[in-house]
All heavy atoms as TSV, in Angstrom:
chain	resi	resn	atom	element	x	y	z
A	1	MET	N	N	17.768	-0.776	7.700
A	1	MET	CA	C	16.778	-0.921	6.642
A	1	MET	C	C	17.386	-1.700	5.480
A	1	MET	O	O	18.518	-1.489	5.094
A	1	MET	CB	C	16.325	0.456	6.157
A	1	MET	CG	C	15.356	0.374	5.007
A	1	MET	SD	S	14.792	1.967	4.415
A	1	MET	CE	C	15.956	2.269	3.124
A	2	GLU	N	N	16.598	-2.572	4.942
A	2	GLU	CA	C	17.011	-3.331	3.761
A	2	GLU	C	C	16.954	-2.441	2.527
A	2	GLU	O	O	16.205	-1.483	2.480
A	2	GLU	CB	C	16.036	-4.496	3.535
A	2	GLU	CG	C	16.511	-5.803	4.076
A	2	GLU	CD	C	15.567	-6.915	3.693
A	2	GLU	OE1	O	15.696	-7.439	2.576
A	2	GLU	OE2	O	14.718	-7.240	4.517
A	3	ARG	N	N	17.752	-2.799	1.546
A	3	ARG	CA	C	17.629	-2.109	0.260
A	3	ARG	C	C	16.281	-2.484	-0.347
A	3	ARG	O	O	15.890	-3.642	-0.339
A	3	ARG	CB	C	18.757	-2.514	-0.667
A	3	ARG	CG	C	20.099	-1.933	-0.262
A	3	ARG	CD	C	21.192	-2.410	-1.192
A	3	ARG	NE	N	20.775	-2.455	-2.574
A	3	ARG	CZ	C	21.163	-1.610	-3.522
A	3	ARG	NH1	N	21.985	-0.653	-3.236
A	3	ARG	NH2	N	20.738	-1.735	-4.770
A	4	ILE	N	N	15.601	-1.517	-0.882
A	4	ILE	CA	C	14.256	-1.744	-1.416
A	4	ILE	C	C	14.258	-2.777	-2.536
A	4	ILE	O	O	13.339	-3.564	-2.650
A	4	ILE	CB	C	13.632	-0.399	-1.854
A	4	ILE	CG1	C	13.314	0.413	-0.610
A	4	ILE	CG2	C	12.393	-0.601	-2.690
A	4	ILE	CD1	C	12.809	1.790	-0.872
A	5	ASP	N	N	15.314	-2.816	-3.340
A	5	ASP	CA	C	15.337	-3.762	-4.460
A	5	ASP	C	C	15.577	-5.206	-4.013
A	5	ASP	O	O	15.462	-6.123	-4.807
A	5	ASP	CB	C	16.344	-3.346	-5.530
A	5	ASP	CG	C	17.764	-3.215	-5.000
A	5	ASP	OD1	O	17.962	-3.211	-3.780
A	5	ASP	OD2	O	18.682	-3.114	-5.829
A	6	THR	N	N	15.893	-5.428	-2.742
A	6	THR	CA	C	16.090	-6.794	-2.241
A	6	THR	C	C	14.890	-7.302	-1.449
A	6	THR	O	O	14.889	-8.449	-1.004
A	6	THR	CB	C	17.345	-6.889	-1.356
A	6	THR	OG1	O	17.161	-6.093	-0.180
A	6	THR	CG2	C	18.580	-6.451	-2.116
A	7	LEU	N	N	13.881	-6.471	-1.263
A	7	LEU	CA	C	12.699	-6.875	-0.494
A	7	LEU	C	C	11.858	-7.886	-1.265
A	7	LEU	O	O	11.857	-7.911	-2.490
A	7	LEU	CB	C	11.835	-5.651	-0.167
A	7	LEU	CG	C	12.447	-4.638	0.789
A	7	LEU	CD1	C	11.582	-3.382	0.818
A	7	LEU	CD2	C	12.603	-5.218	2.179
A	8	ARG	N	N	11.111	-8.683	-0.540
A	8	ARG	CA	C	10.158	-9.626	-1.148
A	8	ARG	C	C	8.816	-8.903	-1.269
A	8	ARG	O	O	8.133	-8.679	-0.271
A	8	ARG	CB	C	10.016	-10.870	-0.265
A	8	ARG	CG	C	9.112	-11.905	-0.881
A	8	ARG	CD	C	9.086	-13.187	-0.031
A	8	ARG	NE	N	7.899	-13.919	-0.321
A	8	ARG	CZ	C	6.766	-13.845	0.376
A	8	ARG	NH1	N	6.694	-13.086	1.429
A	8	ARG	NH2	N	5.720	-14.547	0.021
A	9	TRP	N	N	8.461	-8.533	-2.477
A	9	TRP	CA	C	7.230	-7.783	-2.741
A	9	TRP	C	C	6.075	-8.745	-2.948
A	9	TRP	O	O	6.216	-9.777	-3.577
A	9	TRP	CB	C	7.412	-6.901	-3.979
A	9	TRP	CG	C	8.370	-5.785	-3.724
A	9	TRP	CD1	C	9.716	-5.802	-3.950
A	9	TRP	CD2	C	8.074	-4.507	-3.188
A	9	TRP	NE1	N	10.275	-4.610	-3.580
A	9	TRP	CE2	C	9.280	-3.786	-3.113
A	9	TRP	CE3	C	6.906	-3.883	-2.752
A	9	TRP	CZ2	C	9.351	-2.478	-2.628
A	9	TRP	CZ3	C	6.972	-2.588	-2.278
A	9	TRP	CH2	C	8.178	-1.902	-2.210
A	10	ARG	N	N	4.902	-8.374	-2.416
A	10	ARG	CA	C	3.671	-9.155	-2.588
A	10	ARG	C	C	2.620	-8.258	-3.229
A	10	ARG	O	O	2.446	-7.118	-2.828
A	10	ARG	CB	C	3.162	-9.648	-1.227
A	10	ARG	CG	C	4.149	-10.549	-0.515
A	10	ARG	CD	C	3.651	-10.969	0.861
A	10	ARG	NE	N	3.207	-9.900	1.735
A	10	ARG	CZ	C	3.994	-9.167	2.526
A	10	ARG	NH1	N	5.287	-9.364	2.537
A	10	ARG	NH2	N	3.494	-8.230	3.300
A	11	LYS	N	N	1.921	-8.804	-4.207
A	11	LYS	CA	C	0.852	-8.060	-4.870
A	11	LYS	C	C	-0.406	-8.157	-4.025
A	11	LYS	O	O	-0.745	-9.224	-3.505
A	11	LYS	CB	C	0.598	-8.645	-6.256
A	11	LYS	CG	C	-0.412	-7.874	-7.070
A	11	LYS	CD	C	-0.510	-8.464	-8.466
A	11	LYS	CE	C	-1.534	-7.741	-9.286
A	11	LYS	NZ	N	-1.678	-8.337	-10.609
A	12	SER	N	N	-1.120	-7.071	-3.900
A	12	SER	CA	C	-2.361	-7.060	-3.147
A	12	SER	C	C	-3.346	-8.076	-3.710
A	12	SER	O	O	-3.506	-8.189	-4.923
A	12	SER	CB	C	-2.996	-5.671	-3.203
A	12	SER	OG	O	-4.317	-5.701	-2.715
A	13	SER	N	N	-4.001	-8.810	-2.839
A	13	SER	CA	C	-4.998	-9.787	-3.278
A	13	SER	C	C	-6.197	-9.095	-3.910
A	13	SER	O	O	-6.954	-9.711	-4.650
A	13	SER	CB	C	-5.441	-10.662	-2.105
A	13	SER	OG	O	-6.026	-9.873	-1.090
A	14	PHE	N	N	-6.388	-7.808	-3.662
A	14	PHE	CA	C	-7.493	-7.065	-4.245
A	14	PHE	C	C	-7.150	-6.503	-5.621
A	14	PHE	O	O	-7.986	-5.926	-6.284
A	14	PHE	CB	C	-7.922	-5.924	-3.318
A	14	PHE	CG	C	-8.659	-6.403	-2.102
A	14	PHE	CD1	C	-7.986	-6.620	-0.911
A	14	PHE	CD2	C	-10.013	-6.669	-2.157
A	14	PHE	CE1	C	-8.652	-7.075	0.201
A	14	PHE	CE2	C	-10.688	-7.130	-1.048
A	14	PHE	CZ	C	-10.012	-7.330	0.139
A	15	SER	N	N	-5.909	-6.657	-6.048
A	15	SER	CA	C	-5.494	-6.120	-7.347
A	15	SER	C	C	-6.050	-6.922	-8.508
A	15	SER	O	O	-6.215	-6.398	-9.589
A	15	SER	CB	C	-3.965	-6.089	-7.446
A	15	SER	OG	O	-3.441	-5.152	-6.543
A	16	GLY	N	N	-6.309	-8.205	-8.297
A	16	GLY	CA	C	-6.843	-9.041	-9.356
A	16	GLY	C	C	-5.816	-9.280	-10.447
A	16	GLY	O	O	-4.663	-8.890	-10.357
A	17	ASN	N	N	-6.242	-9.920	-11.514
A	17	ASN	CA	C	-5.343	-10.240	-12.616
A	17	ASN	C	C	-5.514	-9.320	-13.810
A	17	ASN	O	O	-4.789	-9.424	-14.779
A	17	ASN	CB	C	-5.553	-11.692	-13.060
A	17	ASN	CG	C	-5.116	-12.662	-11.997
A	17	ASN	OD1	O	-4.159	-12.403	-11.286
A	17	ASN	ND2	N	-5.824	-13.772	-11.872
A	18	GLY	N	N	-6.500	-8.444	-13.746
A	18	GLY	CA	C	-6.747	-7.539	-14.871
A	18	GLY	C	C	-5.747	-6.404	-14.905
A	18	GLY	O	O	-4.782	-6.361	-14.162
A	19	GLY	N	N	-5.964	-5.453	-15.731
A	19	GLY	CA	C	-5.059	-4.325	-15.888
A	19	GLY	C	C	-5.384	-3.163	-14.975
A	19	GLY	O	O	-4.998	-2.046	-15.245
A	20	GLY	N	N	-6.083	-3.417	-13.886
A	20	GLY	CA	C	-6.522	-2.345	-13.000
A	20	GLY	C	C	-5.423	-1.815	-12.106
A	20	GLY	O	O	-4.242	-2.012	-12.329
A	21	ASN	N	N	-5.846	-1.134	-11.062
A	21	ASN	CA	C	-4.923	-0.563	-10.099
A	21	ASN	C	C	-4.285	-1.682	-9.287
A	21	ASN	O	O	-4.981	-2.483	-8.672
A	21	ASN	CB	C	-5.667	0.394	-9.166
A	21	ASN	CG	C	-6.272	1.552	-9.922
A	21	ASN	OD1	O	-5.663	2.074	-10.833
A	21	ASN	ND2	N	-7.463	1.944	-9.551
A	22	CYS	N	N	-2.968	-1.723	-9.275
A	22	CYS	CA	C	-2.243	-2.792	-8.595
A	22	CYS	C	C	-1.279	-2.209	-7.578
A	22	CYS	O	O	-0.590	-1.229	-7.856
A	22	CYS	CB	C	-1.466	-3.631	-9.598
A	22	CYS	SG	S	-2.517	-4.374	-10.859
A	23	VAL	N	N	-1.230	-2.826	-6.415
A	23	VAL	CA	C	-0.368	-2.373	-5.334
A	23	VAL	C	C	0.505	-3.525	-4.886
A	23	VAL	O	O	0.028	-4.638	-4.693
A	23	VAL	CB	C	-1.215	-1.856	-4.147
A	23	VAL	CG1	C	-0.345	-1.489	-2.970
A	23	VAL	CG2	C	-2.067	-0.676	-4.573
A	24	ASP	N	N	1.805	-3.256	-4.715
A	24	ASP	CA	C	2.742	-4.209	-4.133
A	24	ASP	C	C	3.098	-3.724	-2.736
A	24	ASP	O	O	3.251	-2.519	-2.514
A	24	ASP	CB	C	4.040	-4.281	-4.938
A	24	ASP	CG	C	3.897	-4.961	-6.287
A	24	ASP	OD1	O	2.951	-5.740	-6.454
A	24	ASP	OD2	O	4.739	-4.714	-7.148
A	25	VAL	N	N	3.272	-4.662	-1.815
A	25	VAL	CA	C	3.628	-4.344	-0.437
A	25	VAL	C	C	4.795	-5.230	-0.033
A	25	VAL	O	O	4.848	-6.410	-0.394
A	25	VAL	CB	C	2.430	-4.576	0.512
A	25	VAL	CG1	C	2.808	-4.295	1.953
A	25	VAL	CG2	C	1.249	-3.724	0.112
A	26	ALA	N	N	5.732	-4.668	0.728
A	26	ALA	CA	C	6.854	-5.428	1.277
A	26	ALA	C	C	7.144	-4.891	2.669
A	26	ALA	O	O	6.773	-3.764	3.002
A	26	ALA	CB	C	8.087	-5.283	0.396
A	27	ASP	N	N	7.791	-5.702	3.496
A	27	ASP	CA	C	8.232	-5.189	4.791
A	27	ASP	C	C	9.574	-5.793	5.153
A	27	ASP	O	O	9.945	-6.858	4.677
A	27	ASP	CB	C	7.187	-5.430	5.881
A	27	ASP	CG	C	7.143	-6.838	6.387
A	27	ASP	OD1	O	7.995	-7.179	7.225
A	27	ASP	OD2	O	6.267	-7.593	5.948
A	28	ASP	N	N	10.308	-5.065	5.978
A	28	ASP	CA	C	11.622	-5.529	6.414
A	28	ASP	C	C	11.654	-5.782	7.918
A	28	ASP	O	O	12.723	-5.869	8.510
A	28	ASP	CB	C	12.719	-4.547	5.998
A	28	ASP	CG	C	12.579	-3.175	6.646
A	28	ASP	OD1	O	11.698	-2.991	7.523
A	28	ASP	OD2	O	13.353	-2.274	6.287
A	29	GLY	N	N	10.468	-5.894	8.534
A	29	GLY	CA	C	10.390	-6.111	9.971
A	29	GLY	C	C	10.325	-4.816	10.763
A	29	GLY	O	O	9.938	-4.816	11.921
A	30	THR	N	N	10.694	-3.707	10.147
A	30	THR	CA	C	10.640	-2.399	10.788
A	30	THR	C	C	9.677	-1.479	10.061
A	30	THR	O	O	8.886	-0.784	10.676
A	30	THR	CB	C	12.040	-1.745	10.817
A	30	THR	OG1	O	12.931	-2.614	11.512
A	30	THR	CG2	C	12.010	-0.395	11.506
A	31	ASN	N	N	9.764	-1.474	8.741
A	31	ASN	CA	C	8.929	-0.615	7.907
A	31	ASN	C	C	8.139	-1.433	6.897
A	31	ASN	O	O	8.502	-2.565	6.586
A	31	ASN	CB	C	9.806	0.391	7.147
A	31	ASN	CG	C	10.468	1.366	8.068
A	31	ASN	OD1	O	9.820	2.059	8.839
A	31	ASN	ND2	N	11.790	1.441	8.005
A	32	VAL	N	N	7.061	-0.815	6.397
A	32	VAL	CA	C	6.244	-1.399	5.341
A	32	VAL	C	C	6.363	-0.474	4.137
A	32	VAL	O	O	6.286	0.748	4.273
A	32	VAL	CB	C	4.766	-1.539	5.773
A	32	VAL	CG1	C	3.915	-2.061	4.637
A	32	VAL	CG2	C	4.650	-2.437	6.995
A	33	TYR	N	N	6.563	-1.057	2.969
A	33	TYR	CA	C	6.774	-0.309	1.739
A	33	TYR	C	C	5.641	-0.620	0.764
A	33	TYR	O	O	5.236	-1.769	0.632
A	33	TYR	CB	C	8.113	-0.708	1.101
A	33	TYR	CG	C	9.266	-0.569	2.060
A	33	TYR	CD1	C	9.652	-1.634	2.859
A	33	TYR	CD2	C	9.944	0.633	2.183
A	33	TYR	CE1	C	10.701	-1.509	3.762
A	33	TYR	CE2	C	10.994	0.767	3.078
A	33	TYR	CZ	C	11.366	-0.309	3.867
A	33	TYR	OH	O	12.403	-0.174	4.751
A	34	VAL	N	N	5.150	0.413	0.085
A	34	VAL	CA	C	4.043	0.269	-0.860
A	34	VAL	C	C	4.461	0.922	-2.169
A	34	VAL	O	O	5.030	2.019	-2.175
A	34	VAL	CB	C	2.758	0.936	-0.316
A	34	VAL	CG1	C	1.605	0.775	-1.283
A	34	VAL	CG2	C	2.396	0.378	1.052
A	35	ARG	N	N	4.180	0.240	-3.276
A	35	ARG	CA	C	4.497	0.788	-4.595
A	35	ARG	C	C	3.425	0.374	-5.597
A	35	ARG	O	O	2.644	-0.537	-5.366
A	35	ARG	CB	C	5.866	0.311	-5.086
A	35	ARG	CG	C	5.888	-1.164	-5.432
A	35	ARG	CD	C	7.252	-1.622	-5.880
A	35	ARG	NE	N	7.211	-3.037	-6.259
A	35	ARG	CZ	C	8.269	-3.751	-6.543
A	35	ARG	NH1	N	9.466	-3.206	-6.497
A	35	ARG	NH2	N	8.138	-5.021	-6.880
A	36	ASN	N	N	3.434	1.040	-6.735
A	36	ASN	CA	C	2.562	0.707	-7.857
A	36	ASN	C	C	3.212	-0.461	-8.594
A	36	ASN	O	O	4.328	-0.332	-9.100
A	36	ASN	CB	C	2.431	1.929	-8.766
A	36	ASN	CG	C	1.555	1.700	-9.964
A	36	ASN	OD1	O	1.265	0.565	-10.349
A	36	ASN	ND2	N	1.126	2.783	-10.581
A	37	SER	N	N	2.519	-1.591	-8.685
A	37	SER	CA	C	3.120	-2.763	-9.323
A	37	SER	C	C	3.348	-2.563	-10.816
A	37	SER	O	O	4.153	-3.262	-11.420
A	37	SER	CB	C	2.279	-4.016	-9.076
A	37	SER	OG	O	1.007	-3.874	-9.652
A	38	LYS	N	N	2.657	-1.601	-11.413
A	38	LYS	CA	C	2.870	-1.328	-12.838
A	38	LYS	C	C	4.145	-0.527	-13.074
A	38	LYS	O	O	4.616	-0.438	-14.198
A	38	LYS	CB	C	1.681	-0.548	-13.405
A	38	LYS	CG	C	0.423	-1.360	-13.490
A	38	LYS	CD	C	-0.657	-0.511	-14.112
A	38	LYS	CE	C	-1.940	-1.299	-14.261
A	38	LYS	NZ	N	-2.971	-0.497	-14.897
A	39	ASN	N	N	4.689	0.060	-12.014
A	39	ASN	CA	C	5.899	0.870	-12.132
A	39	ASN	C	C	6.812	0.575	-10.937
A	39	ASN	O	O	7.016	1.418	-10.075
A	39	ASN	CB	C	5.538	2.355	-12.183
A	39	ASN	CG	C	6.742	3.226	-12.424
A	39	ASN	OD1	O	7.807	2.759	-12.803
A	39	ASN	ND2	N	6.581	4.511	-12.188
A	40	PRO	N	N	7.373	-0.640	-10.875
A	40	PRO	CA	C	8.169	-1.025	-9.720
A	40	PRO	C	C	9.414	-0.166	-9.487
A	40	PRO	O	O	9.936	-0.117	-8.382
A	40	PRO	CB	C	8.542	-2.479	-9.981
A	40	PRO	CG	C	8.183	-2.764	-11.380
A	40	PRO	CD	C	7.239	-1.714	-11.846
A	41	ALA	N	N	9.880	0.539	-10.503
A	41	ALA	CA	C	11.043	1.411	-10.336
A	41	ALA	C	C	10.629	2.817	-9.889
A	41	ALA	O	O	11.475	3.668	-9.653
A	41	ALA	CB	C	11.828	1.495	-11.638
A	42	GLY	N	N	9.322	3.036	-9.756
A	42	GLY	CA	C	8.814	4.350	-9.383
A	42	GLY	C	C	8.847	4.601	-7.886
A	42	GLY	O	O	9.580	3.947	-7.140
A	43	ALA	N	N	8.034	5.520	-7.467
A	43	ALA	CA	C	7.998	5.949	-6.069
A	43	ALA	C	C	7.563	4.818	-5.141
A	43	ALA	O	O	6.761	3.962	-5.513
A	43	ALA	CB	C	7.038	7.128	-5.922
A	44	VAL	N	N	8.113	4.842	-3.939
A	44	VAL	CA	C	7.752	3.894	-2.881
A	44	VAL	C	C	7.367	4.701	-1.659
A	44	VAL	O	O	8.083	5.623	-1.261
A	44	VAL	CB	C	8.940	2.958	-2.545
A	44	VAL	CG1	C	8.610	2.071	-1.365
A	44	VAL	CG2	C	9.322	2.116	-3.762
A	45	VAL	N	N	6.222	4.392	-1.073
A	45	VAL	CA	C	5.769	5.039	0.154
A	45	VAL	C	C	6.177	4.144	1.313
A	45	VAL	O	O	5.956	2.934	1.273
A	45	VAL	CB	C	4.235	5.253	0.136
A	45	VAL	CG1	C	3.774	5.911	1.419
A	45	VAL	CG2	C	3.831	6.074	-1.069
A	46	THR	N	N	6.769	4.726	2.348
A	46	THR	CA	C	7.251	3.966	3.498
A	46	THR	C	C	6.438	4.311	4.735
A	46	THR	O	O	6.198	5.481	5.018
A	46	THR	CB	C	8.739	4.283	3.766
A	46	THR	OG1	O	9.489	4.048	2.578
A	46	THR	CG2	C	9.281	3.430	4.887
A	47	PHE	N	N	5.999	3.271	5.447
A	47	PHE	CA	C	5.265	3.411	6.699
A	47	PHE	C	C	6.035	2.685	7.799
A	47	PHE	O	O	6.650	1.654	7.536
A	47	PHE	CB	C	3.884	2.725	6.617
A	47	PHE	CG	C	2.946	3.295	5.608
A	47	PHE	CD1	C	2.942	2.834	4.301
A	47	PHE	CD2	C	2.034	4.264	5.969
A	47	PHE	CE1	C	2.047	3.331	3.364
A	47	PHE	CE2	C	1.137	4.773	5.042
A	47	PHE	CZ	C	1.148	4.308	3.740
A	48	THR	N	N	5.960	3.172	9.032
A	48	THR	CA	C	6.409	2.350	10.154
A	48	THR	C	C	5.360	1.261	10.343
A	48	THR	O	O	4.238	1.358	9.816
A	48	THR	CB	C	6.537	3.162	11.452
A	48	THR	OG1	O	5.236	3.626	11.836
A	48	THR	CG2	C	7.509	4.328	11.295
A	49	GLN	N	N	5.692	0.239	11.104
A	49	GLN	CA	C	4.724	-0.839	11.355
A	49	GLN	C	C	3.454	-0.273	12.003
A	49	GLN	O	O	2.343	-0.648	11.618
A	49	GLN	CB	C	5.348	-1.911	12.264
A	49	GLN	CG	C	6.500	-2.655	11.634
A	49	GLN	CD	C	6.060	-3.678	10.604
A	49	GLN	OE1	O	4.950	-4.185	10.633
A	49	GLN	NE2	N	6.955	-3.985	9.692
A	50	SER	N	N	3.593	0.629	12.984
A	50	SER	CA	C	2.405	1.172	13.654
A	50	SER	C	C	1.592	2.070	12.726
A	50	SER	O	O	0.358	2.061	12.769
A	50	SER	CB	C	2.777	1.911	14.936
A	50	SER	OG	O	3.637	2.983	14.672
A	51	GLU	N	N	2.255	2.838	11.870
A	51	GLU	CA	C	1.528	3.652	10.888
A	51	GLU	C	C	0.752	2.758	9.929
A	51	GLU	O	O	-0.400	3.062	9.583
A	51	GLU	CB	C	2.496	4.523	10.084
A	51	GLU	CG	C	3.115	5.654	10.863
A	51	GLU	CD	C	4.236	6.334	10.118
A	51	GLU	OE1	O	4.895	5.703	9.253
A	51	GLU	OE2	O	4.489	7.519	10.410
A	52	TRP	N	N	1.362	1.662	9.487
A	52	TRP	CA	C	0.698	0.739	8.565
A	52	TRP	C	C	-0.532	0.118	9.221
A	52	TRP	O	O	-1.593	0.052	8.612
A	52	TRP	CB	C	1.671	-0.331	8.089
A	52	TRP	CG	C	1.057	-1.297	7.136
A	52	TRP	CD1	C	0.769	-2.602	7.371
A	52	TRP	CD2	C	0.619	-1.038	5.798
A	52	TRP	NE1	N	0.192	-3.173	6.256
A	52	TRP	CE2	C	0.089	-2.233	5.283
A	52	TRP	CE3	C	0.642	0.096	4.995
A	52	TRP	CZ2	C	-0.420	-2.325	3.992
A	52	TRP	CZ3	C	0.128	-0.002	3.712
A	52	TRP	CH2	C	-0.392	-1.202	3.225
A	53	ARG	N	N	-0.385	-0.331	10.472
A	53	ARG	CA	C	-1.536	-0.917	11.182
A	53	ARG	C	C	-2.664	0.103	11.315
A	53	ARG	O	O	-3.836	-0.231	11.117
A	53	ARG	CB	C	-1.115	-1.442	12.553
A	53	ARG	CG	C	-0.356	-2.752	12.487
A	53	ARG	CD	C	-0.160	-3.369	13.869
A	53	ARG	NE	N	0.658	-2.536	14.732
A	53	ARG	CZ	C	1.983	-2.581	14.814
A	53	ARG	NH1	N	2.656	-3.434	14.057
A	53	ARG	NH2	N	2.636	-1.790	15.626
A	54	ALA	N	N	-2.326	1.355	11.612
A	54	ALA	CA	C	-3.346	2.410	11.729
A	54	ALA	C	C	-4.017	2.659	10.379
A	54	ALA	O	O	-5.243	2.823	10.305
A	54	ALA	CB	C	-2.719	3.693	12.263
A	55	PHE	N	N	-3.237	2.677	9.293
A	55	PHE	CA	C	-3.801	2.877	7.959
A	55	PHE	C	C	-4.747	1.746	7.591
A	55	PHE	O	O	-5.867	1.984	7.134
A	55	PHE	CB	C	-2.679	2.994	6.919
A	55	PHE	CG	C	-3.184	2.992	5.509
A	55	PHE	CD1	C	-3.817	4.108	4.986
A	55	PHE	CD2	C	-3.058	1.865	4.714
A	55	PHE	CE1	C	-4.308	4.095	3.684
A	55	PHE	CE2	C	-3.536	1.843	3.425
A	55	PHE	CZ	C	-4.158	2.966	2.904
A	56	VAL	N	N	-4.310	0.501	7.769
A	56	VAL	CA	C	-5.145	-0.653	7.427
A	56	VAL	C	C	-6.419	-0.650	8.270
A	56	VAL	O	O	-7.512	-0.893	7.760
A	56	VAL	CB	C	-4.353	-1.975	7.581
A	56	VAL	CG1	C	-5.262	-3.181	7.462
A	56	VAL	CG2	C	-3.248	-2.035	6.536
A	57	SER	N	N	-6.295	-0.342	9.549
A	57	SER	CA	C	-7.476	-0.278	10.418
A	57	SER	C	C	-8.446	0.792	9.928
A	57	SER	O	O	-9.657	0.563	9.859
A	57	SER	CB	C	-7.039	0.020	11.859
A	57	SER	OG	O	-8.153	0.179	12.693
A	58	GLY	N	N	-7.921	1.965	9.566
A	58	GLY	CA	C	-8.775	3.036	9.048
A	58	GLY	C	C	-9.470	2.648	7.756
A	58	GLY	O	O	-10.648	2.947	7.551
A	59	ALA	N	N	-8.747	1.962	6.881
A	59	ALA	CA	C	-9.350	1.519	5.620
A	59	ALA	C	C	-10.460	0.503	5.888
A	59	ALA	O	O	-11.538	0.580	5.280
A	59	ALA	CB	C	-8.285	0.918	4.712
A	60	LYS	N	N	-10.213	-0.426	6.796
A	60	LYS	CA	C	-11.238	-1.421	7.130
A	60	LYS	C	C	-12.467	-0.769	7.757
A	60	LYS	O	O	-13.583	-1.236	7.560
A	60	LYS	CB	C	-10.673	-2.465	8.092
A	60	LYS	CG	C	-9.729	-3.433	7.436
A	60	LYS	CD	C	-9.205	-4.450	8.440
A	60	LYS	CE	C	-8.280	-5.436	7.780
A	60	LYS	NZ	N	-7.740	-6.412	8.761
A	61	ASN	N	N	-12.253	0.317	8.498
A	61	ASN	CA	C	-13.359	1.026	9.146
A	61	ASN	C	C	-13.980	2.088	8.250
A	61	ASN	O	O	-14.806	2.878	8.702
A	61	ASN	CB	C	-12.880	1.655	10.453
A	61	ASN	CG	C	-12.582	0.635	11.508
A	61	ASN	OD1	O	-13.245	-0.396	11.600
A	61	ASN	ND2	N	-11.558	0.891	12.314
A	62	ARG	N	N	-13.556	2.130	6.989
A	62	ARG	CA	C	-14.103	3.022	5.967
A	62	ARG	C	C	-13.875	4.503	6.278
A	62	ARG	O	O	-14.632	5.365	5.856
A	62	ARG	CB	C	-15.586	2.719	5.744
A	62	ARG	CG	C	-15.824	1.253	5.364
A	62	ARG	CD	C	-17.279	0.965	5.150
A	62	ARG	NE	N	-17.720	1.679	3.971
A	62	ARG	CZ	C	-18.111	1.106	2.843
A	62	ARG	NH1	N	-18.117	-0.188	2.736
A	62	ARG	NH2	N	-18.506	1.834	1.826
A	63	GLU	N	N	-12.798	4.795	7.007
A	63	GLU	CA	C	-12.492	6.175	7.372
A	63	GLU	C	C	-12.073	7.024	6.176
A	63	GLU	O	O	-12.109	8.252	6.254
A	63	GLU	CB	C	-11.379	6.209	8.428
A	63	GLU	CG	C	-11.791	5.644	9.760
A	63	GLU	CD	C	-10.638	5.597	10.749
A	63	GLU	OE1	O	-9.637	6.322	10.571
A	63	GLU	OE2	O	-10.757	4.827	11.713
A	64	PHE	N	N	-11.682	6.395	5.082
A	64	PHE	CA	C	-11.189	7.122	3.920
A	64	PHE	C	C	-12.184	7.129	2.768
A	64	PHE	O	O	-11.851	7.566	1.665
A	64	PHE	CB	C	-9.853	6.528	3.454
A	64	PHE	CG	C	-8.862	6.382	4.577
A	64	PHE	CD1	C	-8.423	5.132	4.957
A	64	PHE	CD2	C	-8.392	7.485	5.273
A	64	PHE	CE1	C	-7.512	4.984	5.989
A	64	PHE	CE2	C	-7.490	7.353	6.311
A	64	PHE	CZ	C	-7.043	6.100	6.677
A	65	ASP	N	N	-13.397	6.646	3.001
A	65	ASP	CA	C	-14.412	6.639	1.951
A	65	ASP	C	C	-14.795	8.078	1.595
A	65	ASP	O	O	-14.896	8.946	2.475
A	65	ASP	CB	C	-15.662	5.886	2.402
A	65	ASP	CG	C	-15.454	4.381	2.443
A	65	ASP	OD1	O	-14.327	3.923	2.191
A	65	ASP	OD2	O	-16.422	3.675	2.752
A	66	LEU	N	N	-14.997	8.316	0.328
A	66	LEU	CA	C	-15.385	9.642	-0.131
A	66	LEU	C	C	-16.878	9.860	0.058
A	66	LEU	O	O	-17.667	8.914	0.003
A	66	LEU	CB	C	-15.017	9.804	-1.604
A	66	LEU	CG	C	-13.539	9.602	-1.949
A	66	LEU	CD1	C	-13.340	9.742	-3.455
A	66	LEU	CD2	C	-12.659	10.566	-1.196
A	67	ASP	N	N	-17.274	11.125	0.254
A	67	ASP	CA	C	-18.694	11.427	0.335
A	67	ASP	C	C	-19.278	11.497	-1.075
A	67	ASP	O	O	-18.583	11.248	-2.057
A	67	ASP	CB	C	-18.947	12.707	1.139
A	67	ASP	CG	C	-18.388	13.971	0.488
A	67	ASP	OD1	O	-18.078	13.959	-0.721
A	67	ASP	OD2	O	-18.247	14.969	1.198
A	68	GLN	N	N	-20.546	11.860	-1.184
A	68	GLN	CA	C	-21.218	11.843	-2.486
A	68	GLN	C	C	-20.628	12.849	-3.471
A	68	GLN	O	O	-20.774	12.687	-4.678
A	68	GLN	CB	C	-22.720	12.102	-2.314
A	68	GLN	CG	C	-23.415	10.929	-1.659
A	68	GLN	CD	C	-24.905	11.145	-1.551
A	68	GLN	OE1	O	-25.403	12.257	-1.686
A	68	GLN	NE2	N	-25.632	10.060	-1.293
A	69	SER	N	N	-19.950	13.874	-2.970
A	69	SER	CA	C	-19.325	14.853	-3.861
A	69	SER	C	C	-17.907	14.442	-4.260
A	69	SER	O	O	-17.239	15.170	-4.980
A	69	SER	CB	C	-19.316	16.238	-3.201
A	69	SER	OG	O	-18.470	16.230	-2.063
A	70	GLY	N	N	-17.457	13.277	-3.774
A	70	GLY	CA	C	-16.127	12.793	-4.122
A	70	GLY	C	C	-15.020	13.307	-3.230
A	70	GLY	O	O	-13.845	13.228	-3.581
A	71	ARG	N	N	-15.393	13.833	-2.080
A	71	ARG	CA	C	-14.396	14.383	-1.141
A	71	ARG	C	C	-14.346	13.552	0.127
A	71	ARG	O	O	-15.325	12.891	0.492
A	71	ARG	CB	C	-14.766	15.813	-0.777
A	71	ARG	CG	C	-14.759	16.727	-1.955
A	71	ARG	CD	C	-15.091	18.123	-1.526
A	71	ARG	NE	N	-15.136	18.966	-2.712
A	71	ARG	CZ	C	-15.699	20.146	-2.721
A	71	ARG	NH1	N	-16.255	20.651	-1.645
A	71	ARG	NH2	N	-15.694	20.866	-3.831
A	72	LEU	N	N	-13.213	13.630	0.813
A	72	LEU	CA	C	-13.143	13.022	2.121
A	72	LEU	C	C	-14.030	13.795	3.081
A	72	LEU	O	O	-14.032	15.022	3.052
A	72	LEU	CB	C	-11.701	13.022	2.646
A	72	LEU	CG	C	-10.759	12.021	1.993
A	72	LEU	CD1	C	-9.323	12.273	2.454
A	72	LEU	CD2	C	-11.158	10.598	2.337
A	73	PRO	N	N	-14.798	13.091	3.907
A	73	PRO	CA	C	-15.675	13.809	4.857
A	73	PRO	C	C	-14.878	14.628	5.852
A	73	PRO	O	O	-13.766	14.432	6.113
A	73	PRO	CB	C	-16.430	12.689	5.558
A	73	PRO	CG	C	-16.072	11.417	4.890
A	73	PRO	CD	C	-14.948	11.687	3.964
């Protein structure tokens, strides 16, 4: 595994240029790393490549959308 501080981080294209919620993503060929771009020294969530693909697929399929009460179905 690469040191996290040497990874090439990319800002999510959905983050926009405003002061909203921003996500940075990096990968080292084995794992995918996600962090809050407003706090790059903060926590980093690590996924395996297959976990990341499953997460992205679920997000695209709206599996994580909240119901009308604000809860996961």
